[in-house]
PADOTOR-182981 format. One record per residue (C-alpha): x, y, z; residue in three letters. Coordinates in pm, whole numbers, plus 50000, padded with zeros to 5 digits. Layout:
BEGIN
+-------+-------+-------+------+
:     X :     Y :     Z : rest :
+-------+-------+-------+------+
:     X :     Y :     Z :  ALA :
...
+-------+-------+-------+------+
% end
This chain:
BEGIN
+-------+-------+-------+------+
:     X :     Y :     Z : rest :
+-------+-------+-------+------+
: 49964 : 50023 : 50032 :  UNK :
: 50130 : 50331 : 49951 :  UNK :
: 50213 : 50587 : 50189 :  UNK :
: 50316 : 50889 : 50087 :  UNK :
: 50030 : 51109 : 50127 :  UNK :
: 50075 : 51088 : 50560 :  UNK :
: 50480 : 51080 : 50497 :  UNK :
: 50505 : 51467 : 50492 :  UNK :
: 50376 : 51483 : 50884 :  UNK :
: 50649 : 51232 : 51005 :  UNK :
: 50885 : 51348 : 51248 :  UNK :
: 51232 : 51212 : 51254 :  UNK :
: 51357 : 51046 : 51567 :  UNK :
: 51685 : 50994 : 51629 :  UNK :
: 51879 : 50620 : 51457 :  UNK :
: 51610 : 50334 : 51503 :  UNK :
: 51684 : 49938 : 51491 :  UNK :
: 51523 : 49745 : 51383 :  UNK :
: 51399 : 49465 : 51661 :  UNK :
: 51714 : 49640 : 51864 :  UNK :
: 51899 : 49350 : 51717 :  UNK :
: 52256 : 49368 : 51497 :  UNK :
: 52234 : 49421 : 51182 :  UNK :
: 52596 : 49224 : 51076 :  UNK :
: 52537 : 48841 : 51163 :  UNK :
: 52855 : 48683 : 51147 :  UNK :
: 53034 : 48616 : 50813 :  UNK :
: 52810 : 48968 : 50686 :  UNK :
: 52909 : 49122 : 50396 :  UNK :
: 52814 : 49479 : 50406 :  UNK :
: 52784 : 49687 : 50086 :  UNK :
: 52786 : 50078 : 50166 :  UNK :
: 52583 : 50203 : 49901 :  UNK :
: 52490 : 50613 : 49811 :  UNK :
: 52557 : 50910 : 49585 :  UNK :
: 52883 : 51134 : 49580 :  UNK :
: 52862 : 51196 : 49878 :  UNK :
: 52949 : 50792 : 49969 :  UNK :
: 53155 : 50817 : 49710 :  UNK :
: 53407 : 51054 : 49869 :  UNK :
: 53502 : 50718 : 50041 :  UNK :
: 53533 : 50897 : 50397 :  UNK :
: 53229 : 50832 : 50624 :  UNK :
: 53248 : 50452 : 50428 :  UNK :
: 53608 : 50425 : 50509 :  UNK :
: 53539 : 50543 : 50901 :  UNK :
: 53283 : 50230 : 50888 :  UNK :
: 53545 : 50002 : 50758 :  UNK :
: 53781 : 50087 : 50981 :  UNK :
: 53513 : 50081 : 51277 :  UNK :
: 53390 : 49768 : 51200 :  UNK :
: 53726 : 49555 : 51113 :  UNK :
: 53953 : 49776 : 51377 :  UNK :
: 53747 : 49904 : 51669 :  UNK :
: 53438 : 49636 : 51697 :  UNK :
: 53699 : 49340 : 51622 :  UNK :
: 53457 : 49207 : 51302 :  UNK :
: 53726 : 49056 : 51095 :  UNK :
: 53446 : 48831 : 51011 :  UNK :
: 53301 : 49084 : 50805 :  UNK :
: 53410 : 49178 : 50456 :  UNK :
: 53290 : 49544 : 50336 :  UNK :
: 53275 : 49681 : 49976 :  UNK :
: 53185 : 50078 : 49876 :  UNK :
: 52926 : 50133 : 49601 :  UNK :
: 52931 : 50535 : 49583 :  UNK :
: 52812 : 50672 : 49239 :  UNK :
: 52853 : 51074 : 49164 :  UNK :
: 52547 : 51224 : 49072 :  UNK :
: 52314 : 50895 : 49146 :  UNK :
: 52004 : 50901 : 49253 :  UNK :
: 51773 : 50582 : 49445 :  UNK :
: 51646 : 50549 : 49064 :  UNK :
: 51916 : 50505 : 48912 :  UNK :
: 52110 : 50272 : 49181 :  UNK :
: 51790 : 50064 : 49152 :  UNK :
: 51886 : 50047 : 48749 :  UNK :
: 52225 : 49906 : 48855 :  UNK :
: 52188 : 49700 : 49173 :  UNK :
: 52132 : 49372 : 49061 :  UNK :
: 52456 : 49360 : 48787 :  UNK :
: 52676 : 49555 : 49014 :  UNK :
: 52597 : 49428 : 49385 :  UNK :
: 52664 : 49112 : 49202 :  UNK :
: 53000 : 49084 : 49187 :  UNK :
: 53042 : 49125 : 49587 :  UNK :
: 52725 : 48894 : 49705 :  UNK :
: 52649 : 49164 : 49997 :  UNK :
: 52431 : 49017 : 50272 :  UNK :
: 52392 : 49336 : 50477 :  UNK :
: 52346 : 49727 : 50307 :  UNK :
: 52338 : 50059 : 50414 :  UNK :
: 52139 : 50318 : 50176 :  UNK :
: 52192 : 50690 : 50196 :  UNK :
: 51986 : 50878 : 49899 :  UNK :
: 51760 : 51222 : 49870 :  UNK :
: 52019 : 51419 : 49813 :  UNK :
: 51985 : 51399 : 49483 :  UNK :
: 51641 : 51332 : 49474 :  UNK :
: 51511 : 51621 : 49607 :  UNK :
: 51617 : 51805 : 49271 :  UNK :
: 51812 : 52117 : 49474 :  UNK :
: 51396 : 52277 : 49463 :  UNK :
: 51131 : 52300 : 49750 :  UNK :
: 50993 : 51964 : 49780 :  UNK :
: 50638 : 51855 : 49552 :  UNK :
: 50454 : 51556 : 49594 :  UNK :
: 50599 : 51421 : 49252 :  UNK :
: 50965 : 51424 : 49449 :  UNK :
: 50863 : 51253 : 49759 :  UNK :
: 50651 : 51027 : 49529 :  UNK :
: 50929 : 50949 : 49256 :  UNK :
: 51179 : 50876 : 49531 :  UNK :
: 50910 : 50664 : 49733 :  UNK :
: 50897 : 50446 : 49417 :  UNK :
: 51249 : 50456 : 49367 :  UNK :
: 51357 : 50324 : 49751 :  UNK :
: 51038 : 50057 : 49721 :  UNK :
: 51220 : 49925 : 49426 :  UNK :
: 51588 : 49939 : 49619 :  UNK :
: 51457 : 49743 : 49942 :  UNK :
: 51266 : 49497 : 49733 :  UNK :
: 51571 : 49409 : 49503 :  UNK :
: 51818 : 49355 : 49777 :  UNK :
: 51594 : 49156 : 49972 :  UNK :
: 51556 : 48923 : 49651 :  UNK :
: 51962 : 48923 : 49607 :  UNK :
: 52033 : 48780 : 49951 :  UNK :
: 52078 : 49136 : 50148 :  UNK :
: 51808 : 49070 : 50407 :  UNK :
: 52005 : 49332 : 50648 :  UNK :
: 51935 : 49674 : 50544 :  UNK :
: 51990 : 50017 : 50711 :  UNK :
: 51765 : 50283 : 50530 :  UNK :
: 51936 : 50594 : 50575 :  UNK :
: 51775 : 50978 : 50573 :  UNK :
: 52019 : 51200 : 50324 :  UNK :
: 52237 : 51431 : 50513 :  UNK :
: 52200 : 51796 : 50485 :  UNK :
: 52328 : 52095 : 50316 :  UNK :
: 52521 : 52390 : 50481 :  UNK :
: 52352 : 52675 : 50657 :  UNK :
: 52647 : 52894 : 50556 :  UNK :
: 52786 : 52754 : 50197 :  UNK :
: 52443 : 52617 : 50016 :  UNK :
: 52380 : 52926 : 49767 :  UNK :
: 52087 : 52868 : 49509 :  UNK :
: 51982 : 53226 : 49474 :  UNK :
: 51662 : 53114 : 49304 :  UNK :
: 51571 : 52844 : 49515 :  UNK :
: 51211 : 52841 : 49509 :  UNK :
: 51174 : 52994 : 49134 :  UNK :
: 51298 : 53269 : 48941 :  UNK :
: 51261 : 53564 : 49238 :  UNK :
: 51208 : 53397 : 49466 :  UNK :
: 51377 : 53465 : 49830 :  UNK :
: 51324 : 53144 : 50047 :  UNK :
: 51650 : 53064 : 50199 :  UNK :
: 51783 : 52809 : 50030 :  UNK :
: 51963 : 52606 : 50314 :  UNK :
: 51659 : 52600 : 50563 :  UNK :
: 51446 : 52536 : 50251 :  UNK :
: 51678 : 52215 : 50124 :  UNK :
: 51711 : 52099 : 50467 :  UNK :
: 51355 : 52123 : 50480 :  UNK :
: 51308 : 51875 : 50209 :  UNK :
: 51565 : 51652 : 50275 :  UNK :
: 51368 : 51600 : 50568 :  UNK :
: 51057 : 51475 : 50424 :  UNK :
: 51236 : 51230 : 50207 :  UNK :
: 51431 : 51096 : 50531 :  UNK :
: 51084 : 51081 : 50647 :  UNK :
: 50981 : 50842 : 50364 :  UNK :
: 51268 : 50657 : 50429 :  UNK :
: 51142 : 50583 : 50832 :  UNK :
: 50817 : 50494 : 50665 :  UNK :
: 50947 : 50260 : 50391 :  UNK :
: 51219 : 50130 : 50670 :  UNK :
: 50899 : 50027 : 50904 :  UNK :
: 50694 : 49895 : 50682 :  UNK :
: 50958 : 49646 : 50532 :  UNK :
: 51079 : 49570 : 50892 :  UNK :
: 51437 : 49717 : 50823 :  UNK :
: 51685 : 49910 : 51034 :  UNK :
: 51683 : 50328 : 51019 :  UNK :
: 51914 : 50562 : 51037 :  UNK :
: 51884 : 50942 : 51039 :  UNK :
: 52174 : 51081 : 50922 :  UNK :
: 51974 : 51416 : 50880 :  UNK :
: 51905 : 51519 : 51183 :  UNK :
: 52218 : 51467 : 51386 :  UNK :
: 52420 : 51661 : 51111 :  UNK :
: 52169 : 51950 : 51196 :  UNK :
: 52198 : 51937 : 51541 :  UNK :
: 52599 : 51965 : 51482 :  UNK :
: 52615 : 52188 : 51272 :  UNK :
: 52447 : 52416 : 51470 :  UNK :
: 52636 : 52347 : 51785 :  UNK :
: 52961 : 52384 : 51594 :  UNK :
: 52871 : 52700 : 51394 :  UNK :
: 52771 : 52859 : 51732 :  UNK :
: 53141 : 52710 : 51931 :  UNK :
: 53324 : 52788 : 51596 :  UNK :
: 53196 : 53069 : 51346 :  UNK :
: 52950 : 53039 : 51092 :  UNK :
: 53279 : 52974 : 50836 :  UNK :
: 53293 : 52559 : 51031 :  UNK :
: 53130 : 52376 : 50764 :  UNK :
: 52982 : 52108 : 50837 :  UNK :
: 52831 : 51948 : 50520 :  UNK :
: 53117 : 52110 : 50290 :  UNK :
: 53264 : 52480 : 50170 :  UNK :
: 53041 : 52372 : 49870 :  UNK :
: 52743 : 52313 : 50092 :  UNK :
: 52650 : 51951 : 49969 :  UNK :
: 52984 : 51733 : 50010 :  UNK :
: 53117 : 51738 : 50396 :  UNK :
: 53468 : 51696 : 50473 :  UNK :
: 53585 : 51445 : 50730 :  UNK :
: 53472 : 51605 : 51059 :  UNK :
: 53097 : 51614 : 50870 :  UNK :
: 53113 : 51249 : 50737 :  UNK :
: 53183 : 51140 : 51067 :  UNK :
: 52856 : 51233 : 51193 :  UNK :
: 52741 : 50993 : 50867 :  UNK :
: 52975 : 50731 : 50982 :  UNK :
: 52797 : 50757 : 51369 :  UNK :
: 52462 : 50736 : 51220 :  UNK :
: 52508 : 50434 : 51017 :  UNK :
: 52727 : 50202 : 51265 :  UNK :
: 52459 : 50292 : 51529 :  UNK :
: 52197 : 50161 : 51295 :  UNK :
: 52375 : 49863 : 51189 :  UNK :
: 52367 : 49806 : 51573 :  UNK :
: 52742 : 49851 : 51750 :  UNK :
: 52741 : 49908 : 52120 :  UNK :
: 53022 : 50136 : 52150 :  UNK :
: 53198 : 49870 : 52361 :  UNK :
: 53550 : 49943 : 52296 :  UNK :
: 53727 : 49806 : 52592 :  UNK :
: 53697 : 49812 : 52967 :  UNK :
: 54035 : 49767 : 53126 :  UNK :
: 53993 : 49714 : 53568 :  UNK :
: 54310 : 49775 : 53748 :  UNK :
: 54277 : 49680 : 54163 :  UNK :
: 54542 : 49938 : 54282 :  UNK :
: 54596 : 49624 : 54555 :  UNK :
: 54576 : 49364 : 54348 :  UNK :
: 54572 : 49277 : 53964 :  UNK :
: 54389 : 49387 : 53660 :  UNK :
: 54194 : 49259 : 53415 :  UNK :
: 54088 : 49366 : 53064 :  UNK :
: 53771 : 49263 : 52837 :  UNK :
: 53781 : 49061 : 52531 :  UNK :
: 53988 : 49222 : 52271 :  UNK :
: 54229 : 49287 : 52504 :  UNK :
: 54461 : 49070 : 52699 :  UNK :
: 54680 : 49182 : 53026 :  UNK :
: 55036 : 49125 : 52999 :  UNK :
: 55130 : 49252 : 53369 :  UNK :
: 55028 : 49449 : 53632 :  UNK :
: 55067 : 49568 : 53958 :  UNK :
: 55162 : 49867 : 54134 :  UNK :
: 54951 : 50081 : 53957 :  UNK :
: 55085 : 49984 : 53637 :  UNK :
: 54919 : 49750 : 53351 :  UNK :
: 55070 : 49605 : 53020 :  UNK :
: 54869 : 49494 : 52802 :  UNK :
: 54850 : 49387 : 52435 :  UNK :
: 54492 : 49438 : 52234 :  UNK :
: 54341 : 49386 : 51910 :  UNK :
: 54078 : 49578 : 51912 :  UNK :
: 54148 : 49980 : 51840 :  UNK :
: 53960 : 50309 : 51985 :  UNK :
: 53856 : 50566 : 51695 :  UNK :
: 54152 : 50744 : 51674 :  UNK :
: 54108 : 51132 : 51532 :  UNK :
: 54306 : 51375 : 51353 :  UNK :
: 54302 : 51756 : 51271 :  UNK :
: 54271 : 51984 : 51536 :  UNK :
: 53984 : 52100 : 51746 :  UNK :
: 53885 : 52412 : 51491 :  UNK :
: 53894 : 52218 : 51152 :  UNK :
: 53679 : 52098 : 50944 :  UNK :
: 53945 : 51908 : 50745 :  UNK :
: 53959 : 51645 : 51023 :  UNK :
: 53742 : 51415 : 51265 :  UNK :
: 53833 : 51573 : 51609 :  UNK :
: 53696 : 51932 : 51589 :  UNK :
: 53357 : 51737 : 51568 :  UNK :
: 53397 : 51468 : 51909 :  UNK :
: 53263 : 51844 : 52082 :  UNK :
: 52963 : 51852 : 51914 :  UNK :
: 52817 : 51487 : 51854 :  UNK :
: 52839 : 51217 : 52100 :  UNK :
: 53069 : 50928 : 51880 :  UNK :
: 53285 : 50908 : 52202 :  UNK :
: 52980 : 50799 : 52438 :  UNK :
: 52803 : 50631 : 52177 :  UNK :
: 53048 : 50445 : 51994 :  UNK :
: 53410 : 50478 : 52118 :  UNK :
: 53427 : 50374 : 52488 :  UNK :
: 53793 : 50265 : 52614 :  UNK :
: 53724 : 50243 : 52948 :  UNK :
: 54004 : 50274 : 53246 :  UNK :
: 53786 : 50148 : 53583 :  UNK :
: 54043 : 50215 : 53901 :  UNK :
: 53963 : 50049 : 54216 :  UNK :
: 54083 : 50084 : 54619 :  UNK :
: 54263 : 50405 : 54540 :  UNK :
: 54420 : 50565 : 54887 :  UNK :
: 54359 : 50910 : 54787 :  UNK :
: 54124 : 51170 : 54648 :  UNK :
: 54306 : 51193 : 54314 :  UNK :
: 54547 : 51006 : 54060 :  UNK :
: 54732 : 51080 : 53757 :  UNK :
: 54683 : 50850 : 53467 :  UNK :
: 55006 : 50837 : 53192 :  UNK :
: 54873 : 50687 : 52891 :  UNK :
: 55016 : 50709 : 52533 :  UNK :
: 55277 : 50944 : 52636 :  UNK :
: 55036 : 51203 : 52818 :  UNK :
: 54938 : 51232 : 53149 :  UNK :
: 54618 : 51360 : 53277 :  UNK :
: 54435 : 51406 : 53642 :  UNK :
: 54102 : 51231 : 53765 :  UNK :
: 53896 : 51183 : 54097 :  UNK :
: 53849 : 50902 : 54278 :  UNK :
: 53494 : 50882 : 54190 :  UNK :
: 53576 : 50996 : 53813 :  UNK :
: 53799 : 50631 : 53809 :  UNK :
: 53572 : 50433 : 54040 :  UNK :
: 53314 : 50456 : 53772 :  UNK :
: 53516 : 50432 : 53437 :  UNK :
: 53732 : 50695 : 53259 :  UNK :
: 53684 : 50667 : 52907 :  UNK :
: 54094 : 50725 : 52724 :  UNK :
: 53975 : 50723 : 52425 :  UNK :
: 53788 : 51062 : 52505 :  UNK :
: 54037 : 51194 : 52760 :  UNK :
: 54376 : 51135 : 52544 :  UNK :
: 54438 : 51315 : 52243 :  UNK :
: 54679 : 51083 : 52153 :  UNK :
: 54696 : 50744 : 52185 :  UNK :
: 54939 : 50424 : 52164 :  UNK :
: 54716 : 50330 : 51879 :  UNK :
: 54721 : 50644 : 51634 :  UNK :
: 55006 : 50525 : 51396 :  UNK :
: 54835 : 50153 : 51332 :  UNK :
: 54491 : 50295 : 51302 :  UNK :
: 54606 : 50541 : 51046 :  UNK :
: 54761 : 50243 : 50845 :  UNK :
: 54439 : 50073 : 50840 :  UNK :
: 54248 : 50339 : 50724 :  UNK :
: 54497 : 50410 : 50447 :  UNK :
: 54479 : 50031 : 50330 :  UNK :
: 54151 : 50015 : 50378 :  UNK :
: 54101 : 50405 : 50155 :  UNK :
: 54349 : 50243 : 49896 :  UNK :
: 54106 : 49921 : 49855 :  UNK :
: 53726 : 50142 : 49830 :  UNK :
: 53935 : 50342 : 49576 :  UNK :
: 53986 : 50010 : 49377 :  UNK :
: 53622 : 49903 : 49429 :  UNK :
: 53505 : 50302 : 49292 :  UNK :
: 53692 : 50196 : 48932 :  UNK :
: 53610 : 49825 : 48948 :  UNK :
: 53213 : 49921 : 48926 :  UNK :
: 53190 : 50254 : 48729 :  UNK :
: 53488 : 50186 : 48495 :  UNK :
: 53401 : 49799 : 48450 :  UNK :
: 53081 : 49598 : 48628 :  UNK :
: 52873 : 49854 : 48563 :  UNK :
: 52927 : 49862 : 48180 :  UNK :
: 52850 : 49500 : 48111 :  UNK :
: 52507 : 49581 : 48128 :  UNK :
: 52534 : 49686 : 47806 :  UNK :
: 52638 : 49325 : 47620 :  UNK :
: 52296 : 49167 : 47790 :  UNK :
: 52164 : 49077 : 47416 :  UNK :
: 52512 : 49052 : 47283 :  UNK :
: 52603 : 48788 : 47544 :  UNK :
: 52273 : 48537 : 47440 :  UNK :
: 52380 : 48515 : 47066 :  UNK :
: 52790 : 48452 : 47173 :  UNK :
: 52763 : 48281 : 47510 :  UNK :
: 53183 : 48300 : 47488 :  UNK :
: 53126 : 48646 : 47541 :  UNK :
: 52891 : 48603 : 47874 :  UNK :
: 53157 : 48346 : 47944 :  UNK :
: 53469 : 48603 : 47900 :  UNK :
: 53286 : 48892 : 48094 :  UNK :
: 53235 : 48651 : 48389 :  UNK :
: 53605 : 48569 : 48374 :  UNK :
: 53692 : 48947 : 48404 :  UNK :
: 53426 : 48983 : 48692 :  UNK :
: 53612 : 48721 : 48873 :  UNK :
: 53982 : 48829 : 48846 :  UNK :
: 53808 : 49214 : 48935 :  UNK :
: 53676 : 49036 : 49268 :  UNK :
: 54000 : 48818 : 49339 :  UNK :
: 54194 : 49168 : 49331 :  UNK :
: 53945 : 49316 : 49535 :  UNK :
: 53958 : 49090 : 49832 :  UNK :
: 54341 : 49057 : 49749 :  UNK :
: 54331 : 49446 : 49877 :  UNK :
: 54098 : 49358 : 50143 :  UNK :
: 54356 : 49102 : 50278 :  UNK :
: 54645 : 49342 : 50270 :  UNK :
: 54468 : 49572 : 50471 :  UNK :
: 54392 : 49324 : 50710 :  UNK :
: 54762 : 49244 : 50727 :  UNK :
: 54845 : 49580 : 50867 :  UNK :
: 54639 : 49500 : 51202 :  UNK :
: 54892 : 49447 : 51425 :  UNK :
: 54856 : 49406 : 51820 :  UNK :
: 54935 : 49648 : 52011 :  UNK :
: 55122 : 49682 : 52317 :  UNK :
: 55026 : 49992 : 52554 :  UNK :
: 55119 : 50086 : 52910 :  UNK :
: 54880 : 50215 : 53142 :  UNK :
: 54971 : 50404 : 53465 :  UNK :
: 54818 : 50574 : 53814 :  UNK :
: 55019 : 50708 : 54037 :  UNK :
: 54828 : 50826 : 54335 :  UNK :
+-------+-------+-------+------+
% end
């Protein structure tokens, strides 16, 4: 049943996960799908790094399917052909920016988007991608999105406010469809709006969250997108919990091994990394500046130290070359080292893996756009000449093997990290 008539009245809520369950079962194959914002390979790279290095899900394989200028309808046309080389079991969808046509919302725009998204979700189910996170479009920058004639010749509408309203309505359509089809939902739009308001209030209007062109976010805005989809996939943010008894021994959660402990000092070996940020606290060109305006560390990046049996009221904690002072109450409750320390022992290895994952994703873009998607044009020829079909299948296989080899090479970069935490009263 078509539900478009009521969609304009729906209000977007924070990220909703269907049935409260993980969308990444064992050995999942995750396709990250979207338009040019996805093809930037920033939020997709953040997501892949988080899944493999932070959550420790090395059983999961990831493939980025971003396509510049694409709409949901455009993806529906290439879905079966292009995704066939990867055979995903899970997918995240981020469309709407181009579907809104960069003009005020109209019923025809909403209907076209709804129909296209229905087609996409249905086709994903048919090819075996049963776990789907339907994402909203993001947002446009309230400072840098400029459309002088937004709303028509002579119109004086605020283009950013007007188009963000349109994007919110498309997001409401996506939310309704996720409920109807029993899929997970990720609200990308509202967290971007909220973080943008906070960021500009603190750092000035020129602090771009949705990109200097008003549409394509830099690393800071793309961190918001990764946050929304990682939440939508069901990650709980528990990266590590390290417990130190000042009068006893230390223990650590899965992914971390205590090598030695005693006298307030614990040496560990970790195979699960905290998410590591880059850039300075005021630049949109890095991820660090966004942590002040987005609960990424609280919700997804908890690398927690708990200390018991302190004799004094305070203690100094040294980790990764930095030292900070905390109260006994803070340490007893738990301190998130990933949020408190600007540098960590994991920074270099984290950067190396993200770079390798980025190289793999770069290959994926060329693999799909320059080769695989064009094979659709030979459908008639293949019927007349089966050998041509065999040759195309062989090429698909070789491209897939190259992608898998780059994936394996990236994972070899992930080495166990030895690090020490020292607590001095």
